[in-house]
N, C-alpha and C positions, 0 to 999 in steps of 0.2 A: 596404479589400481583406480577401477572405474570405481566410484561412490554414485550411490540412489541418493535424490533430495525431493520434497515433495514441494507440488508449484501447486495453485489453484487453476484450478481450470479455466478463469479468464485469463490468464497468464499463459497459458498453455494454447490456447486458438490463437491469441495473437500470435506464438511463436510460431506454430505451423503455418498460419497464413504467409508467416513473412518467410520462412525456411523454404514456402513452397515459391514461393516468391523471386528468390534471393539464387534459388537452385542448391540448397542446402540443405544437409541433414538437421534433423532436432538439434542434436546436441552441437553441430556445429553452427548454428543459427545462435544460441544460448551464446558459446564460446565468443563469439564474434562480438555479440555484446558486449562481456565480460571485459571483451579486453577494452571494447571504445571506452567503455565507463571509466576501468583504470586509468585508458590516457589521458582521458582530460580532467579526471581527479590529482593525475600529477603532472597536470599540465600551470604553466605558470600566471595564465591568462583565467586561468579556474580555479577557484583559495575554498577547497570543499571546506576550512575550520569555519570560513564565514558563516558559510549557511548551515552548519551545529548552530556559530553562537546567532545566526536569524532564528533559526528552529529553539534556541533555549528564551529565545529575547532579549537578548544578550547586545540586538545587534538593530535596527530597524532592516527589513529587505528590500528599502530603497537605496540603502546603502551596495545592495548588490549591483554585480553586473547580467547584460540580460541573461546569460545563458546560467549562471549561478541562478538567478530568479527565477527561473523554468521547474531546476531541481529544485529549490527550494518550496516552491508552488507543490509540486507533487509528491515530495513527502509531507507538506504539510496536508496537506489533502486528505493522505492516507492514514493518517497520526487523528483525524479529527473525525472521520468516518468510523475508526474503530475504537468498542466500548473501552470505557476506563475500567477498571476493578474496580470501585465503588459503585456503577451503573449496570458492573456483572452479578454483582453482590443485590443490589436493588432488587433488577428483573429475579431473580433467582427466588428472593422471597416473595415477591410477588405472585411468580406462577407456583410457589408452597402454600400459600395463600389463596391461589385460584383465583387471584384478582386480575382485571386488564393488564396485557402485557405490549400493547403497542394498538396500532392503528392499522386497518385493512386499506386498501385505497378505495373506498368508499369514505373513510373519516370512522368505523365504526370500530370501538373496541376488541381489539383480539384479545381471549381469554386462552391461559396453557390446557392442553387436549388433558384429556381423564388420561389417568395411570390408568394402563391394563391388568 
């Protein structure tokens, strides 16, 4: 049975572009990438447990193979750009108090919009 999932607009943009270049349907492109990722994770030359250990700080990324480092870096970058629960709570409190919640492109404080 087919199932629906939510993917970000950025991911879907990449999927659509690649599916057109590779003459695959969107679903076919996603399935193709899933199969490649699964094969890599199960490869004897690629140890996903090493990547998880490096992400947890239990292993230096320098000890990973080149392919493992690429995957580690992509996951590390994703984790570092996502706000933590503490950051979410901090900025929720600032929004509630009407205080600045970030900087715009000019480096000026951005304030939450007034509730309508």
